[in-house]
KOLDRENTI-669540 format. One record per atom (N, C-alpha, C): residue in one letter; x, y, z. Coordinates in nm, 3 decimals. Each point is the difference from the previous one (the first is absolute). Layout:
BEGIN
 mardo      c1      c2      c3
     a       X       Y       Z
...
This chain:
BEGIN
 mardo      c1      c2      c3
     m   1.262   1.675  -2.825
     m  -0.052  -0.152  -0.006
     m  -0.094   0.017   0.189
     p  -0.120  -0.057  -0.076
     p  -0.088  -0.061   0.096
     p   0.072  -0.088   0.114
     a  -0.038   0.039   0.127
     a   0.067  -0.109   0.122
     a  -0.019  -0.149  -0.035
     d  -0.106  -0.044  -0.058
     d  -0.062  -0.121  -0.025
     d   0.056  -0.086  -0.079
     q   0.071   0.082  -0.106
     q   0.087  -0.045  -0.109
     q   0.158   0.000   0.061
     v   0.044   0.049   0.061
     v   0.099   0.000   0.097
     v   0.013  -0.114   0.082
     l  -0.102  -0.023   0.093
     l   0.015  -0.051   0.088
     l  -0.035  -0.169  -0.051
     p   0.081  -0.115   0.080
     p  -0.047  -0.111  -0.030
     p  -0.111  -0.047   0.036
     s  -0.058  -0.138  -0.025
     s  -0.105  -0.096  -0.043
     s  -0.027   0.025   0.195
     i  -0.171   0.002   0.036
     i  -0.057   0.010   0.157
     i   0.098  -0.145   0.054
     v   0.013  -0.103  -0.044
     v   0.043  -0.101   0.052
     v   0.145   0.034   0.051
     k   0.081   0.093  -0.107
     k   0.158   0.025   0.059
     k  -0.013   0.089   0.108
     l  -0.118   0.101  -0.029
     l   0.047   0.076   0.125
     l  -0.058  -0.063   0.117
     l  -0.105  -0.036   0.019
     l  -0.060  -0.098   0.117
     l   0.115  -0.099   0.033
     e   0.088  -0.081  -0.088
     e   0.131  -0.033   0.049
     e   0.076   0.106   0.102
     l   0.037   0.086  -0.096
     l   0.101   0.084   0.069
     l  -0.113   0.032   0.140
     y  -0.062   0.074   0.000
     y  -0.077   0.021   0.162
     y   0.012  -0.091   0.092
     d  -0.050  -0.149  -0.021
     d  -0.008  -0.094   0.073
     d   0.161   0.002   0.012
     g   0.103  -0.020  -0.058
     g   0.113   0.041   0.026
     g   0.091   0.050   0.095
     g  -0.072   0.107   0.042
     g   0.050   0.101   0.097
     g   0.000   0.147  -0.060
     m  -0.029   0.014  -0.143
     m   0.011   0.142  -0.034
     m  -0.107   0.091   0.033
     s   0.048   0.095   0.033
     s  -0.147   0.088   0.052
     s  -0.022   0.076  -0.180
     q  -0.133   0.020   0.009
     q  -0.068   0.091  -0.133
     q   0.119   0.114  -0.058
     p   0.031   0.087   0.132
     p   0.095   0.081  -0.054
     p   0.153  -0.035  -0.036
     d   0.049  -0.139   0.051
     d   0.108  -0.012  -0.091
     d  -0.021  -0.099  -0.141
     i  -0.097  -0.068  -0.001
     i  -0.081  -0.005  -0.135
     i   0.039   0.121  -0.119
     a  -0.054   0.101   0.040
     a  -0.055   0.134  -0.030
     a   0.167   0.055  -0.039
     a   0.108  -0.019   0.088
     a   0.118   0.034  -0.046
     a   0.079  -0.097  -0.096
     r  -0.039  -0.115   0.009
     r   0.078  -0.078  -0.079
     r  -0.049  -0.010  -0.158
     y  -0.140   0.057  -0.016
     y  -0.041   0.022  -0.124
     y  -0.026   0.131  -0.050
     g   0.048   0.106   0.105
     g  -0.001   0.127  -0.073
     g  -0.173   0.049  -0.009
     v  -0.096  -0.012   0.087
     v  -0.058   0.034  -0.026
     v  -0.111   0.055   0.136
     s  -0.117   0.059   0.021
     s   0.011   0.041   0.163
     s  -0.077  -0.120   0.085
     k   0.008   0.055   0.129
     k  -0.062  -0.118   0.082
     k  -0.109  -0.027  -0.067
     q  -0.085   0.139   0.001
     q  -0.178  -0.002  -0.045
     q   0.002  -0.096  -0.140
     a   0.105  -0.019  -0.078
     a  -0.056  -0.069  -0.124
     a  -0.011  -0.149   0.043
     v   0.112  -0.032   0.090
     v   0.001  -0.144   0.033
     v  -0.078  -0.032   0.073
     s  -0.070   0.078   0.119
     s  -0.122  -0.021   0.059
     s  -0.120   0.006  -0.094
     k  -0.026   0.064  -0.093
     k  -0.116  -0.009  -0.094
     k  -0.032  -0.100  -0.075
     v   0.138  -0.085  -0.029
     v  -0.011  -0.084  -0.053
     v   0.003  -0.144   0.098
     m   0.043   0.002   0.124
     m  -0.005  -0.130   0.111
     m  -0.142   0.025   0.058
     a  -0.049   0.097   0.028
     a  -0.099   0.019   0.098
     a  -0.111  -0.064  -0.001
     p  -0.021  -0.043  -0.136
     p  -0.155  -0.074   0.003
     p   0.060  -0.181  -0.015
     y   0.141  -0.033   0.012
     y   0.047  -0.125   0.036
     y   0.016  -0.012   0.153
     m   0.012   0.088   0.037
     m   0.063   0.005   0.128
     m  -0.094  -0.019   0.114
     a  -0.110   0.066  -0.027
     a  -0.131  -0.025   0.109
     a  -0.036  -0.120  -0.059
     q  -0.030  -0.048  -0.142
     q  -0.039  -0.138  -0.004
     q   0.105  -0.101   0.064
     t   0.103   0.028   0.020
     t   0.091  -0.116   0.024
     t   0.011   0.006   0.155
     n  -0.056   0.112   0.087
     n  -0.032   0.002   0.156
     n  -0.127  -0.065   0.000
     a  -0.110   0.013  -0.081
     a  -0.119  -0.061   0.017
     a  -0.003  -0.133  -0.003
     k   0.050  -0.053  -0.090
     k  -0.021  -0.132  -0.056
     k   0.107  -0.078   0.125
     k   0.107   0.067   0.059
     k   0.067  -0.088   0.107
     k  -0.102   0.003   0.101
     v  -0.059   0.111   0.036
     v  -0.083  -0.004   0.112
     v  -0.086  -0.070   0.005
     a  -0.113  -0.021  -0.154
     a  -0.071  -0.126  -0.028
     a   0.062  -0.154   0.056
     a   0.088   0.013  -0.059
     a   0.082  -0.140  -0.031
     a   0.023  -0.062   0.159
     l   0.016   0.105   0.097
     l   0.049  -0.083   0.164
     l  -0.125   0.028   0.060
     i  -0.138   0.015  -0.030
     i  -0.098  -0.047   0.098
     i  -0.039  -0.127  -0.047
     p   0.017  -0.071   0.120
     p  -0.009  -0.158  -0.053
     p  -0.152  -0.041   0.041
     w  -0.079   0.050  -0.105
     w  -0.118  -0.053  -0.025
     w  -0.032   0.049  -0.142
     q  -0.096  -0.027  -0.077
     q  -0.090  -0.010  -0.097
     q  -0.109   0.073   0.016
     m  -0.033   0.143  -0.024
     m  -0.109   0.051   0.069
     m  -0.101  -0.008  -0.095
     v  -0.125  -0.015   0.046
     v  -0.123  -0.009  -0.067
     v  -0.025   0.141  -0.104
     d   0.023  -0.015  -0.122
     d  -0.051   0.128  -0.101
     d  -0.100   0.078   0.082
     g   0.034   0.138  -0.050
     g  -0.075   0.094   0.087
     g   0.024   0.088   0.099
     h  -0.088   0.049   0.109
     h   0.037   0.068   0.092
     h   0.106  -0.052   0.080
     h   0.016  -0.107   0.048
     h   0.120  -0.043   0.073
     h   0.098   0.072  -0.056
     h   0.087  -0.019  -0.108
     h   0.115   0.074  -0.027
     h   0.003   0.133   0.016
     k  -0.130   0.111   0.029
     k  -0.011   0.114   0.010
     k  -0.043   0.050   0.157
     a   0.008  -0.103   0.098
     a  -0.042   0.026   0.118
     a   0.117   0.060   0.061
     y  -0.076   0.096   0.098
     y   0.087   0.083   0.103
     y   0.157  -0.040   0.058
     v  -0.033  -0.127   0.011
     v   0.100  -0.102   0.110
     v   0.077  -0.002  -0.122
     a  -0.031  -0.049  -0.150
     a   0.120  -0.057  -0.070
     a   0.065   0.140  -0.066
     k  -0.106   0.098   0.016
     k   0.112   0.158  -0.054
     k   0.107   0.021   0.101
     c  -0.059  -0.024   0.092
     c   0.110  -0.002   0.136
     c   0.124  -0.040   0.011
     v  -0.045  -0.126  -0.040
     v   0.118  -0.138   0.003
     v   0.106   0.065  -0.112
     k  -0.074  -0.006  -0.116
     k   0.085   0.016  -0.105
     k   0.046   0.130  -0.020
     a  -0.014   0.140   0.088
     a   0.040   0.073   0.010
     a   0.119   0.001   0.126
     l   0.001  -0.092   0.065
     l   0.120  -0.019   0.112
     l   0.146  -0.061  -0.119
     m  -0.067  -0.124  -0.048
     m   0.087  -0.074  -0.101
     m   0.098   0.065  -0.078
     r  -0.131   0.140  -0.052
     r   0.105   0.052  -0.097
     r   0.082   0.117   0.066
     r  -0.048   0.031   0.106
     r   0.100   0.058   0.118
     r   0.117  -0.063  -0.003
     r  -0.007  -0.092   0.054
     r   0.133  -0.072   0.015
     r   0.070  -0.029  -0.132
     l  -0.025  -0.015  -0.127
     l   0.043   0.017  -0.122
     l   0.061   0.176  -0.029
     m   0.027   0.084   0.088
     m   0.016   0.130   0.010
     m  -0.051   0.044  -0.143
     d  -0.131   0.011  -0.025
     d  -0.081   0.026  -0.123
     d  -0.061   0.125   0.026
     d   0.098   0.105  -0.089
     d  -0.044   0.141  -0.008
     d  -0.088   0.057  -0.006
     t  -0.130  -0.115  -0.076
     t  -0.123   0.043  -0.082
     t  -0.090   0.020   0.131
     l   0.004  -0.058   0.115
     l  -0.094   0.005   0.083
     l  -0.071   0.177   0.024
     t  -0.113  -0.052   0.013
     t  -0.080   0.123   0.018
     t   0.008   0.047   0.150
     d  -0.077   0.129   0.075
     d   0.026   0.014   0.124
     d  -0.126  -0.099   0.056
     a  -0.085   0.016  -0.064
     a  -0.108  -0.146   0.056
     a   0.065  -0.120   0.038
     q   0.058  -0.030  -0.074
     q   0.052  -0.161  -0.039
     q   0.120   0.002   0.116
     m   0.102   0.112   0.000
     m   0.097  -0.023   0.149
     m  -0.102   0.040   0.119
     k  -0.115   0.030  -0.011
     k  -0.059   0.010   0.138
     k  -0.046  -0.108   0.037
     w  -0.102  -0.126  -0.086
     w  -0.053  -0.107  -0.016
     w   0.116  -0.112   0.051
     a   0.155   0.035  -0.085
     a   0.116  -0.076   0.031
     a   0.019   0.021   0.163
     d   0.021   0.062   0.058
     d  -0.009   0.050   0.133
     d  -0.083  -0.059   0.106
     r  -0.129   0.029  -0.011
     r  -0.108  -0.081   0.066
     r   0.031  -0.143  -0.007
     i   0.022  -0.069  -0.115
     i  -0.037  -0.139   0.011
     i   0.136  -0.038   0.052
     a   0.111   0.083  -0.006
     a   0.159  -0.063   0.065
     a  -0.037  -0.006   0.132
     r  -0.097   0.106   0.085
     r  -0.035  -0.021   0.152
     r  -0.056  -0.121   0.013
     r  -0.104   0.009  -0.072
     r  -0.099  -0.121   0.010
     r   0.068  -0.155   0.040
     l   0.120  -0.030  -0.140
     l   0.016  -0.101  -0.012
     l   0.080  -0.052   0.101
     r   0.076   0.115   0.120
     r   0.042  -0.059   0.113
     r  -0.059  -0.109   0.108
     d  -0.094  -0.014   0.019
     d  -0.091  -0.057   0.058
     d  -0.100  -0.098  -0.091
     e  -0.009   0.022  -0.131
     e  -0.078  -0.095  -0.056
     e   0.050  -0.018  -0.168
     v  -0.087  -0.087  -0.087
     v   0.069  -0.059  -0.070
     v  -0.113  -0.005  -0.121
     l  -0.015   0.016  -0.102
     l  -0.075  -0.009  -0.124
     l  -0.019  -0.117  -0.001
     d  -0.110  -0.075  -0.045
     d  -0.011  -0.125  -0.072
     d  -0.159   0.021  -0.095
     y  -0.005  -0.063  -0.107
     y  -0.091   0.007  -0.067
     y  -0.095  -0.117  -0.007
     d  -0.118   0.085  -0.070
     d  -0.118  -0.157   0.020
     d  -0.106   0.095  -0.126
     p   0.042  -0.109  -0.089
     p  -0.085   0.058  -0.135
     p  -0.150  -0.033   0.005
     a  -0.045  -0.083   0.124
     a  -0.152  -0.008   0.013
     a  -0.058   0.109   0.074
     t   0.047   0.085   0.066
     t   0.007   0.100   0.051
     t  -0.043   0.125  -0.070
     t  -0.099   0.130   0.042
     t   0.002   0.098  -0.098
     t   0.095   0.099   0.032
     e   0.075   0.034   0.071
     e   0.121   0.065   0.000
     e   0.097  -0.078  -0.077
     g   0.013  -0.129   0.019
     g   0.133  -0.068  -0.002
     g   0.124  -0.020   0.088
     w   0.016   0.118   0.044
     w   0.137   0.053   0.092
     w  -0.058   0.000   0.148
     l   0.054  -0.066   0.063
     l  -0.014  -0.018   0.113
     l   0.132   0.006   0.109
     f  -0.014   0.054   0.110
     f   0.108   0.018   0.101
     f  -0.019  -0.070   0.083
     r   0.121  -0.107   0.041
     r  -0.040  -0.091   0.103
     r   0.150   0.026   0.116
     a  -0.060  -0.005   0.111
     a   0.126   0.003   0.132
     a   0.121  -0.070  -0.079
     r   0.118   0.036   0.067
     r   0.155  -0.039  -0.072
     r   0.037  -0.105   0.100
     e   0.024  -0.098  -0.041
     e   0.062  -0.128   0.042
     e   0.111  -0.011  -0.038
     e   0.053  -0.084   0.113
     e   0.212  -0.032  -0.026
     e   0.005  -0.021  -0.152
     t  -0.062  -0.117  -0.027
     t   0.022  -0.076  -0.172
     t  -0.044   0.089  -0.096
     d  -0.009   0.156   0.003
     d  -0.022   0.105  -0.057
     d   0.149   0.060  -0.023
     g   0.086   0.005   0.100
     g   0.088   0.060  -0.041
     g   0.012   0.152  -0.021
     q   0.070   0.058  -0.035
     q  -0.013   0.112  -0.038
     q  -0.043   0.071  -0.127
     l  -0.110  -0.097  -0.088
     l  -0.039  -0.023  -0.104
     l  -0.144   0.112   0.013
     f  -0.009   0.060  -0.136
     f  -0.163   0.075   0.021
     f  -0.101  -0.096  -0.009
     f   0.005  -0.096  -0.079
     f  -0.092  -0.094  -0.055
     f   0.030  -0.094   0.090
     r  -0.135  -0.100   0.057
     r  -0.016  -0.141   0.054
     r   0.036  -0.075  -0.125
     w   0.153  -0.050   0.027
     w  -0.003  -0.088  -0.139
     w  -0.052  -0.143  -0.040
     p  -0.078  -0.013  -0.115
     p  -0.064  -0.105  -0.031
     p   0.127  -0.149   0.008
     a  -0.045  -0.121   0.062
     a   0.078  -0.079   0.024
     a   0.040  -0.050  -0.169
     d  -0.106   0.008  -0.069
     d   0.057  -0.102  -0.125
     d   0.084   0.116  -0.114
     r   0.001   0.098   0.059
     r   0.117   0.099  -0.097
     r   0.117   0.052   0.069
     d   0.110   0.027  -0.073
     d   0.125  -0.024   0.027
     d   0.046   0.155  -0.011
     l   0.055  -0.001   0.129
     l   0.064   0.177   0.029
     l   0.048   0.017  -0.102
     p  -0.006   0.167  -0.009
     p   0.107   0.061  -0.131
     p   0.137  -0.046  -0.005
     a   0.057   0.054  -0.099
     a   0.140   0.021  -0.026
     a   0.064   0.032   0.180
     p   0.133   0.011   0.000
     p   0.040   0.067   0.145
     p   0.014   0.151  -0.024
     a   0.048   0.021  -0.132
     a  -0.005   0.144  -0.013
     a  -0.135   0.079  -0.048
     d  -0.072  -0.087   0.010
     d  -0.206   0.073   0.023
     d  -0.028   0.022   0.136
     l   0.058  -0.078   0.087
     l  -0.050  -0.041   0.104
     l  -0.048   0.146   0.112
     p   0.121   0.124  -0.032
     p  -0.022   0.092   0.070
     p  -0.110   0.068  -0.055
     l  -0.052   0.012  -0.101
     l  -0.092   0.055  -0.038
     l  -0.142  -0.050   0.045
     i  -0.011  -0.101   0.086
     i  -0.112  -0.029   0.033
     i   0.015  -0.045   0.153
     t   0.110   0.063   0.064
     t   0.051  -0.013   0.169
     t  -0.036   0.141   0.068
     l  -0.018  -0.007   0.103
     l   0.003   0.107   0.110
     l   0.127   0.061   0.038
     k  -0.011   0.112   0.012
     k   0.132   0.072   0.065
     k  -0.069   0.062   0.131
     s   0.112   0.014   0.048
     s   0.005   0.074   0.153
     s  -0.081   0.158  -0.045
     p  -0.023   0.046   0.111
     p  -0.102   0.141  -0.026
     p   0.102   0.128  -0.064
     e   0.142  -0.023   0.085
     e   0.093   0.087  -0.078
     e   0.046  -0.050  -0.175
     a   0.007  -0.098  -0.004
     a   0.065  -0.049  -0.112
     a  -0.102   0.055  -0.106
     e  -0.152  -0.022   0.048
     e  -0.133   0.062  -0.126
     e   0.023   0.124  -0.002
     a   0.024   0.094   0.103
     a   0.006   0.133  -0.014
     a   0.126   0.060  -0.073
     e   0.095  -0.090   0.025
     e   0.099   0.040  -0.125
     e  -0.018  -0.018  -0.128
     e  -0.049  -0.152  -0.037
     e  -0.073  -0.025  -0.135
     e  -0.089   0.116  -0.071
     r  -0.077   0.084   0.122
     r  -0.075   0.041  -0.033
     r   0.031   0.152  -0.069
     d   0.113   0.054   0.101
     d   0.066   0.083  -0.035
     d   0.068   0.008  -0.156
     q   0.061  -0.092   0.004
     q   0.100  -0.032  -0.131
     q  -0.121   0.004  -0.105
     v  -0.085  -0.047  -0.022
     v  -0.090  -0.010  -0.101
     v  -0.041   0.137  -0.061
     q  -0.046   0.095   0.142
     q  -0.077   0.088   0.010
     q   0.127   0.095  -0.088
     d   0.119  -0.003   0.047
     d   0.115   0.105  -0.071
     d   0.035  -0.071  -0.157
     a  -0.039  -0.098  -0.022
     a  -0.017  -0.072  -0.151
     a  -0.112   0.107  -0.086
     i  -0.087  -0.007   0.081
     i  -0.140   0.027  -0.060
     i   0.016   0.185   0.024
     d   0.023   0.077   0.087
     d   0.041   0.139  -0.016
     d   0.105   0.014  -0.112
     r   0.113  -0.091  -0.001
     r   0.128   0.031  -0.115
     r  -0.075  -0.007  -0.157
     k  -0.092  -0.047  -0.014
     k  -0.061  -0.032  -0.087
     k  -0.078   0.104  -0.068
     k  -0.056   0.038   0.103
     k  -0.122   0.114  -0.018
     k   0.097   0.121  -0.041
     r   0.092   0.040   0.104
     r   0.119   0.095  -0.080
     r   0.046   0.005  -0.105
     d   0.035  -0.108  -0.024
     d   0.042  -0.063  -0.145
     d  -0.087   0.055  -0.106
     r  -0.145  -0.006   0.003
     r  -0.095   0.071  -0.095
     r  -0.025   0.106   0.011
     e   0.077   0.094   0.106
     e  -0.072   0.137   0.008
     e   0.129   0.052  -0.089
């Protein structure tokens, strides 16, 4: 019987995953391979991370190139790394490293009237450790989501990078 007929709905799979079960755990529960679970969940996992990242950016970006600007790609890669996203490319991992270093002294702001849209500003005390200069008219994200947009120490950044890289490498080995 094909794995997609053995596995429960994607909603149930995501509930199990969000509840702390790994894909190998889910595979063992339903008697299928980890690859079968990954194949079913992969489109939803990437979409879930992308949606979560997009929802945490505090501005409504102007349609067009502001979404695709290099700075936007970098900060989204860093946020996805915070989510331990094992679908990041080597380039995205480098982008995340670069912007994490830059955000130690600067903060991101957004101005839809400018060509680039994204602006780096000198970090002020009121910015705290957030990636973004948070708009006064916007509530902060839920406490559980704040770590996704908050700076870490250089040592913690390196540890996170290593953990994500290990997950990416394991995923590559599993495919071989």
